[in-house]
C-alpha positions as CSV (number, residue, x, y, z in Angstrom):
1,M,-12.1,-70.3,144.3
2,A,-10.6,-68.5,147.4
3,E,-7.0,-67.3,147.1
4,Y,-6.1,-68.5,150.6
5,R,-7.3,-71.0,153.2
6,L,-6.7,-70.9,156.9
7,E,-4.5,-73.5,158.5
8,R,-3.8,-73.9,162.2
9,D,-0.8,-75.2,164.2
10,S,0.3,-74.9,167.8
11,M,1.0,-71.1,167.3
12,G,-2.3,-70.3,165.8
13,E,-3.8,-69.6,162.4
14,V,-1.8,-69.1,159.2
15,R,-3.0,-68.1,155.7
16,V,-1.9,-70.7,153.1
17,P,-2.4,-70.5,149.3
18,A,-5.7,-72.3,148.7
19,D,-4.1,-74.9,146.3
20,A,-1.0,-75.6,148.4
21,M,-0.5,-79.2,149.5
22,Y,1.5,-77.9,152.5
23,G,0.2,-76.3,155.7
24,A,0.9,-73.9,158.5
25,Q,4.4,-74.8,159.5
26,T,5.7,-74.8,155.9
27,Q,4.1,-71.4,155.4
28,R,5.8,-70.0,158.5
29,A,9.1,-71.2,157.2
30,L,8.4,-69.6,153.8
31,D,7.7,-66.3,155.6
32,N,10.8,-66.6,157.7
33,F,13.5,-67.9,155.4
34,S,14.3,-66.5,151.9
35,L,18.0,-66.3,152.0
36,S,19.0,-68.0,148.7
37,G,16.2,-69.3,146.6
38,V,18.0,-72.7,146.6
39,R,15.7,-75.6,147.3
40,F,16.5,-79.1,148.5
41,P,17.3,-81.3,145.4
42,R,15.0,-83.9,144.0
43,V,16.9,-86.9,145.4
44,F,16.5,-85.5,149.0
45,I,12.7,-85.1,148.6
46,R,12.8,-88.7,147.2
47,A,14.6,-89.9,150.3
48,L,12.1,-88.1,152.6
49,G,9.2,-89.8,150.8
50,I,10.9,-93.2,151.2
51,I,11.3,-92.7,154.9
52,K,7.7,-91.6,155.4
53,A,6.4,-94.5,153.3
54,A,8.5,-97.0,155.3
55,A,7.4,-95.5,158.6
56,A,3.8,-95.6,157.6
57,E,4.2,-99.3,156.7
58,V,5.8,-100.2,160.0
59,N,3.3,-98.1,162.1
60,T,0.3,-99.6,160.3
61,R,1.6,-103.2,160.7
62,A,2.0,-102.5,164.4
63,G,-1.6,-101.2,164.7
64,L,-0.4,-97.7,165.7
65,I,-2.3,-95.9,163.0
66,P,-5.6,-97.1,161.4
67,L,-5.2,-99.3,158.3
68,D,-7.0,-96.9,155.9
69,I,-4.9,-93.9,157.1
70,G,-1.7,-95.9,157.0
71,S,-2.5,-97.0,153.4
72,A,-3.2,-93.5,152.3
73,V,-0.1,-92.1,154.0
74,G,2.0,-94.8,152.3
75,G,0.5,-94.0,148.9
76,A,1.0,-90.3,149.4
77,A,4.6,-90.7,150.5
78,D,5.3,-92.9,147.5
79,E,4.0,-90.1,145.3
80,V,6.3,-87.6,147.1
81,S,9.2,-90.0,146.5
82,Q,8.4,-90.2,142.8
83,G,8.4,-86.5,142.4
84,R,4.7,-85.8,141.9
85,W,4.5,-83.0,144.5
86,D,7.9,-81.4,144.1
87,D,6.3,-78.0,143.5
88,H,4.9,-78.1,147.0
89,F,8.4,-78.3,148.6
90,P,9.3,-74.6,148.2
91,L,11.5,-74.1,151.3
92,D,15.0,-72.5,151.2
93,V,17.9,-74.7,152.1
94,F,19.1,-72.1,154.6
95,Q,16.5,-72.5,157.4
96,T,16.4,-74.0,160.8
97,G,19.6,-76.0,161.4
98,S,17.8,-79.3,162.1
99,G,15.8,-79.2,158.9
100,T,12.6,-79.3,160.9
101,S,10.8,-77.0,158.5
102,T,11.4,-79.4,155.6
103,N,10.5,-82.4,157.7
104,M,7.2,-80.7,158.5
105,N,6.8,-79.7,154.8
106,A,6.9,-83.4,154.0
107,N,4.5,-84.3,156.8
108,E,2.0,-81.7,155.7
109,V,2.1,-82.5,152.0
110,I,1.7,-86.2,152.7
111,A,-1.1,-85.6,155.2
112,N,-3.1,-83.4,152.9
113,R,-2.5,-85.7,149.9
114,A,-3.5,-88.7,152.1
115,G,-6.7,-86.9,153.0
116,L,-7.5,-86.3,149.3
117,I,-7.0,-90.1,148.7
118,L,-9.5,-90.7,151.5
119,G,-12.0,-88.3,150.0
120,D,-11.4,-85.3,152.3
121,A,-11.2,-81.7,151.1
122,L,-7.8,-80.0,150.8
123,G,-6.9,-78.5,154.1
124,K,-9.6,-80.6,155.9
125,S,-7.7,-83.9,156.0
126,R,-8.4,-86.4,158.8
127,V,-4.8,-87.4,158.5
128,H,-2.6,-85.5,161.0
129,P,0.9,-84.5,159.9
130,L,2.4,-85.3,163.3
131,D,0.2,-88.0,164.9
132,H,0.1,-90.1,161.7
133,V,2.8,-89.1,159.1
134,N,5.5,-88.3,161.7
135,R,4.6,-91.1,164.1
136,G,7.7,-92.6,165.8
137,Q,10.0,-89.9,164.3
138,S,11.6,-86.6,164.9
139,S,13.2,-84.1,162.5
140,N,16.4,-84.9,164.4
141,D,16.6,-88.5,163.1
142,V,14.6,-88.1,159.9
143,I,16.8,-85.4,158.3
144,P,20.1,-87.1,159.0
145,S,18.6,-90.4,157.7
146,A,17.3,-88.6,154.5
147,I,20.8,-87.1,153.9
148,H,22.4,-90.6,154.1
149,I,19.7,-92.1,151.9
150,A,19.9,-89.4,149.3
151,A,23.7,-89.4,149.2
152,S,23.7,-93.2,148.8
153,L,21.2,-93.1,146.0
154,Q,23.0,-90.4,144.1
155,T,26.3,-92.0,144.6
156,V,25.1,-95.5,143.4
157,E,22.9,-94.2,140.6
158,L,25.0,-91.4,139.2
159,L,28.4,-91.0,140.6
160,I,29.8,-94.5,140.5
161,P,28.5,-95.3,137.0
162,S,29.9,-92.0,135.8
163,L,33.4,-92.6,137.3
164,A,33.4,-96.2,136.1
165,G,32.6,-94.9,132.6
166,L,35.4,-92.4,132.8
167,R,37.8,-95.2,133.9
168,G,36.6,-97.3,131.0
169,V,37.2,-94.5,128.5
170,L,40.7,-93.9,129.9
171,G,41.4,-97.7,129.7
172,R,40.4,-97.8,126.1
173,R,42.5,-94.7,125.2
174,A,45.5,-96.0,127.1
175,A,45.3,-99.3,125.1
176,E,44.9,-97.4,121.8
177,L,47.9,-95.2,122.4
178,A,50.1,-97.8,124.2
179,A,52.9,-97.6,121.6
180,V,52.9,-93.8,121.0
181,V,56.0,-92.4,122.7
182,K,56.1,-88.7,123.8
183,T,58.3,-86.5,125.9
184,G,57.6,-86.9,129.7
185,R,57.7,-83.7,131.8
186,T,58.5,-82.9,135.4
187,H,58.3,-79.3,136.7
188,L,56.7,-78.7,133.2
189,M,60.2,-79.2,131.8
190,D,61.3,-82.0,129.4
191,A,62.0,-85.3,131.1
192,L,62.5,-88.9,130.1
193,P,60.2,-90.4,127.4
194,I,56.9,-91.9,128.3
195,T,54.1,-93.4,126.2
196,F,50.7,-91.8,125.9
197,G,49.4,-95.2,127.1
198,Q,51.5,-95.0,130.3
199,E,50.4,-91.4,131.0
200,I,46.7,-92.2,130.5
201,S,47.0,-95.3,132.6
202,G,48.1,-93.1,135.5
203,W,44.9,-91.1,135.1
204,A,42.8,-94.3,134.9
205,Y,44.5,-95.5,138.2
206,Q,43.6,-92.3,139.9
207,V,39.9,-92.6,138.9
208,A,39.9,-96.3,139.9
209,Q,41.3,-95.4,143.3
210,G,38.7,-92.7,143.7
211,I,35.9,-95.2,143.1
212,E,37.4,-97.5,145.7
213,R,37.6,-94.7,148.3
214,I,34.0,-93.6,147.7
215,E,32.6,-97.1,147.8
216,S,34.5,-97.8,151.0
217,S,32.8,-94.9,152.7
218,L,29.3,-96.1,151.8
219,T,29.3,-98.8,154.5
220,R,29.1,-96.1,157.2
221,L,26.7,-94.0,155.2
222,H,24.2,-96.9,155.1
223,K,23.8,-96.7,158.9
224,L,20.7,-94.5,159.6
225,A,19.7,-92.4,162.6
226,V,16.0,-93.3,162.2
227,G,14.7,-94.7,165.5
228,G,16.6,-92.3,167.7
229,T,13.9,-89.6,167.7
230,A,14.8,-86.3,169.4
231,V,18.1,-87.0,171.2
232,G,19.0,-90.6,170.3
233,T,17.1,-92.3,173.1
234,G,14.3,-93.5,170.9
235,A,11.6,-91.8,173.1
236,N,8.0,-92.1,171.8
237,T,8.8,-95.0,169.5
238,G,9.1,-98.8,169.8
239,A,12.4,-100.5,170.3
240,D,12.2,-102.2,166.9
241,F,10.9,-99.2,165.0
242,G,14.3,-98.1,163.6
243,R,15.3,-101.6,162.5
244,M,12.0,-102.3,160.8
245,V,11.9,-98.9,159.0
246,C,15.5,-99.5,157.8
247,E,14.4,-102.9,156.4
248,A,11.5,-101.3,154.6
249,I,13.8,-98.6,153.2
250,S,16.2,-101.2,152.0
251,L,13.5,-103.1,150.1
252,R,12.4,-99.8,148.4
253,T,16.0,-98.8,147.4
254,G,17.9,-102.0,147.0
255,I,20.6,-100.6,149.3
256,P,21.4,-102.4,152.6
257,F,20.5,-99.7,155.1
258,T,20.6,-100.6,158.8
259,E,19.7,-98.8,162.0
260,T,22.8,-97.1,163.4
261,D,24.5,-98.8,166.4
262,G,25.5,-95.3,167.7
263,H,22.3,-93.2,168.0
264,F,24.0,-90.6,170.2
265,A,26.5,-89.9,167.5
266,A,24.2,-90.2,164.5
267,Q,22.3,-87.1,165.3
268,S,24.9,-85.0,167.0
269,A,27.5,-85.6,164.2
270,M,27.5,-86.2,160.5
271,D,30.9,-88.0,160.3
272,A,29.8,-90.4,157.6
273,A,28.6,-87.6,155.4
274,A,31.9,-85.7,156.0
275,E,33.9,-88.8,155.2
276,L,32.1,-89.2,151.9
277,S,32.6,-85.5,151.1
278,G,36.3,-85.9,151.8
279,Q,36.5,-88.8,149.3
280,L,34.7,-86.7,146.8
281,K,37.3,-83.9,147.3
282,I,40.1,-86.4,146.5
283,A,38.4,-87.7,143.4
284,A,37.7,-84.1,142.3
285,S,41.4,-83.2,142.7
286,S,42.3,-86.2,140.5
287,I,39.9,-85.2,137.8
288,I,41.2,-81.6,137.9
289,K,44.7,-83.0,137.2
290,I,43.5,-85.0,134.3
291,A,41.5,-82.1,132.8
292,N,44.4,-79.7,133.2
293,D,46.9,-82.1,131.6
294,L,44.6,-82.3,128.6
295,R,44.4,-78.5,128.5
296,L,48.2,-78.2,128.5
297,M,48.7,-81.0,125.9
298,N,46.1,-79.3,123.7
299,S,47.6,-75.8,124.1
300,G,48.6,-73.8,121.1
301,P,48.0,-75.0,118.5
302,Y,51.3,-73.4,117.3
303,S,52.9,-71.7,120.3
304,G,51.9,-74.2,123.0
305,F,52.6,-77.9,123.6
306,G,50.2,-78.9,120.7
307,E,50.5,-82.6,121.4
308,I,46.8,-83.4,121.0
309,R,43.7,-81.9,119.5
310,L,40.7,-81.9,121.7
311,P,37.3,-82.2,120.0
312,E,36.1,-78.8,118.8
313,L,32.8,-78.0,120.7
314,Q,32.1,-74.4,120.1
315,P,33.7,-71.1,118.9
316,G,36.0,-69.8,121.6
317,S,36.1,-66.0,121.1
318,S,33.8,-63.1,120.4
319,I,36.7,-61.2,118.9
320,M,39.3,-63.7,117.6
321,P,37.9,-65.6,114.6
322,G,38.6,-69.3,114.4
323,K,39.7,-69.6,118.0
324,V,38.6,-72.8,119.8
325,N,39.0,-73.3,123.5
326,P,39.2,-76.5,125.7
327,V,35.8,-75.7,127.2
328,A,34.9,-79.3,128.3
329,C,38.1,-79.3,130.4
330,E,37.4,-75.9,131.8
331,A,33.8,-76.7,132.8
332,T,35.0,-79.9,134.4
333,I,37.7,-78.1,136.4
334,M,35.2,-75.5,137.6
335,A,32.8,-78.2,138.8
336,C,35.6,-80.0,140.6
337,V,36.8,-76.8,142.3
338,Q,33.2,-76.4,143.6
339,V,33.3,-79.9,145.0
340,I,36.5,-79.0,146.9
341,A,34.9,-75.9,148.2
342,D,31.7,-77.8,149.2
343,D,33.9,-80.2,151.3
344,L,35.0,-77.3,153.4
345,A,31.4,-76.3,154.1
346,V,30.5,-79.9,155.0
347,T,33.6,-80.2,157.3
348,I,32.7,-77.0,159.1
349,G,29.1,-78.0,159.2
350,N,30.0,-81.3,160.8
351,S,32.0,-79.6,163.5
352,R,28.8,-77.7,164.6
353,G,27.3,-80.7,166.4
354,E,26.4,-79.2,169.7
355,F,25.5,-81.7,172.4
356,Q,22.7,-84.0,171.0
357,L,22.1,-82.3,167.6
358,N,24.0,-81.0,164.6
359,V,22.4,-77.7,163.6
360,M,23.9,-77.5,160.1
361,L,22.0,-80.4,158.6
362,P,20.5,-78.5,155.6
363,L,23.9,-77.0,154.8
364,I,25.6,-80.4,154.9
365,C,22.8,-81.8,152.8
366,H,23.0,-79.1,150.1
367,N,26.8,-79.2,149.7
368,L,27.2,-83.0,149.9
369,L,24.5,-83.7,147.3
370,Q,25.7,-80.8,145.1
371,S,29.2,-82.4,145.1
372,I,28.0,-85.9,144.2
373,T,25.9,-84.5,141.3
374,L,28.7,-82.1,140.1
375,L,31.4,-84.8,140.2
376,G,29.2,-87.4,138.5
377,N,28.3,-85.0,135.7
378,A,31.9,-83.8,135.4
379,G,33.1,-87.3,134.9
380,L,30.5,-87.8,132.1
381,L,31.5,-84.5,130.5
382,L,35.2,-85.1,130.5
383,G,34.9,-88.6,129.2
384,E,32.4,-87.9,126.4
385,K,33.5,-84.4,125.3
386,A,37.3,-84.6,125.7
387,L,38.9,-87.9,126.3
388,Q,36.9,-90.0,123.9
389,G,37.6,-88.0,120.9
390,F,41.0,-86.3,121.2
391,E,43.6,-86.9,118.5
392,V,47.4,-87.1,118.9
393,N,49.5,-84.8,116.8
394,T,52.0,-87.5,116.1
395,E,54.3,-85.4,113.9
396,R,54.8,-82.7,116.5
397,V,55.2,-85.3,119.3
398,S,57.8,-87.2,117.4
399,R,59.7,-84.0,116.5
400,A,59.8,-82.8,120.1
401,L,60.9,-86.2,121.3
402,G,63.8,-86.2,118.9
403,R,65.0,-82.9,120.3
404,N,64.6,-83.9,123.9
405,P,67.9,-83.4,125.7
406,M,66.9,-85.6,128.5
407,L,67.5,-88.6,126.3
408,I,71.1,-88.2,127.5
409,T,70.0,-89.8,130.8
410,A,70.3,-93.2,129.2
411,L,74.0,-92.5,128.6
412,T,74.8,-91.5,132.2
413,P,75.6,-95.0,133.4
414,V,78.0,-95.4,130.5
415,V,79.8,-92.1,130.2
416,G,79.1,-90.6,133.7
417,Y,77.0,-87.7,134.8
418,D,79.5,-84.9,134.1
419,K,80.2,-86.0,130.5
420,A,76.4,-86.4,129.9
421,A,75.8,-82.9,131.2
422,E,78.6,-81.6,128.9
423,I,76.9,-83.3,125.9
424,V,73.5,-81.8,126.8
425,K,74.9,-78.2,127.2
426,K,76.8,-78.4,123.9
427,A,73.8,-79.8,122.1
428,A,71.6,-76.9,123.5
429,A,74.2,-74.2,122.7
430,E,74.6,-75.4,119.1
431,A,70.9,-76.3,118.6
432,R,72.0,-79.8,117.6
433,P,70.5,-83.3,118.4
434,V,71.9,-84.9,121.5
435,R,72.7,-88.0,119.5
436,D,75.0,-86.1,117.1
437,V,77.0,-84.4,119.9
438,A,77.2,-87.7,121.9
439,S,78.7,-89.3,118.8
440,E,81.5,-86.8,118.9
441,L,82.1,-86.7,122.7
442,A,81.2,-90.1,124.1
443,G,83.3,-92.3,122.0
444,L,80.4,-94.8,121.4
445,S,79.6,-96.6,118.2
446,A,76.5,-95.6,116.2
447,E,74.9,-99.0,117.0
448,E,75.5,-98.4,120.8
449,L,74.1,-94.9,120.6
450,D,71.0,-96.1,118.7
451,R,70.4,-98.7,121.3
452,L,71.0,-96.5,124.4
453,L,69.1,-93.5,123.0
454,D,66.1,-95.4,121.8
455,P,63.1,-93.6,123.3
456,V,60.9,-96.7,123.3
457,R,63.5,-98.6,125.3
458,M,63.5,-95.9,127.8
459,T,59.8,-96.3,128.5
460,G,60.4,-99.9,129.6
461,Q,58.9,-101.4,126.4
462,K,60.6,-103.4,123.7
463,S,61.3,-101.7,120.3
464,E,59.9,-103.6,117.4
């Protein structure tokens, strides 16, 4: 078998590997762009296949392409969507800013595969990548639409379930530890008592709010640019093409996609993608806070806070025997820091919409989809490897709580701020419990001190 075959496009002949499903324009892009070795993710190729299959269905139904070709294109596009030809999507993310190379990659793979379905030889397909597969479309509306579809799919299928699971784990742990009182901290310094349940409920609320924010942004992400073609005017396509393609995409995905009502914005700006990225950043910052609190609570075990013991996952040092580190929390934090960094790239990318086209589409695609995936996986990791199995060091927590000088806050309304401060300073200087010094200086009965200095009462719960 020959090592290469000759393919032709509007610029002339190109040598393409003999077994490649792609053609000339993909090969030119391969020759031109090799900046990172990073390819478009699976979910984006899936989205491209969905668009091409939907367009083939609409074009065939309208009689714009022959029935046999339309059927073959639809079948080939479905195979692309399912991942059968992923090895034939080799292009670097960092390429032409419109993503034209990758749109053509899809057109060529689908055209060649459709030709094989019809009995043609590879590279000799009667199916044309532009006249048939790309009919009624432009890279300028296909790539933004594919970004929206891919981000929606990854959010619905991975991210939301992951965050919902994390919220569920937090809810269960909050209920389990509702009665365990600990020292609260502000500025990393001892503060009024709080229960583990109350502390964890704060984390759960952050995650729940993150889910709400992300879900609220999906409505705008579900509006697709398809139908706008090159500059938003819909040139070279029918007036109903975008609407019908969106209906076909919705049937394939179960997500209510609609044609945008603002075509001149949908291709020149990626505001909906930037909005979602911003919500991911907020959720990531929340998860960093949770993971870092866990790290601090786990610190020690002897010279740190030592309030909890995280599950031991692996040895922590190549030189210190027996050392175990909070690796799940650290990996989670790193992933979430990357999400925050990705948001900056998406934001800057969105600002580079010049006139009728944003020329940072592949960059936006890469960073947005990476963020969704990282955040989804980080939520799973933190829930399964840290939160689900940590144990409370109740003896240490109770001992620290008993020495907490901020318990004196409960006496302030009774003895005044200055007297309370005097009691705290004397207790600290003499390394004595606050209660003992208060008994000497406050003139209160033992029963009154027990009632006022009860840590459970200070958390707003009733003592048993």
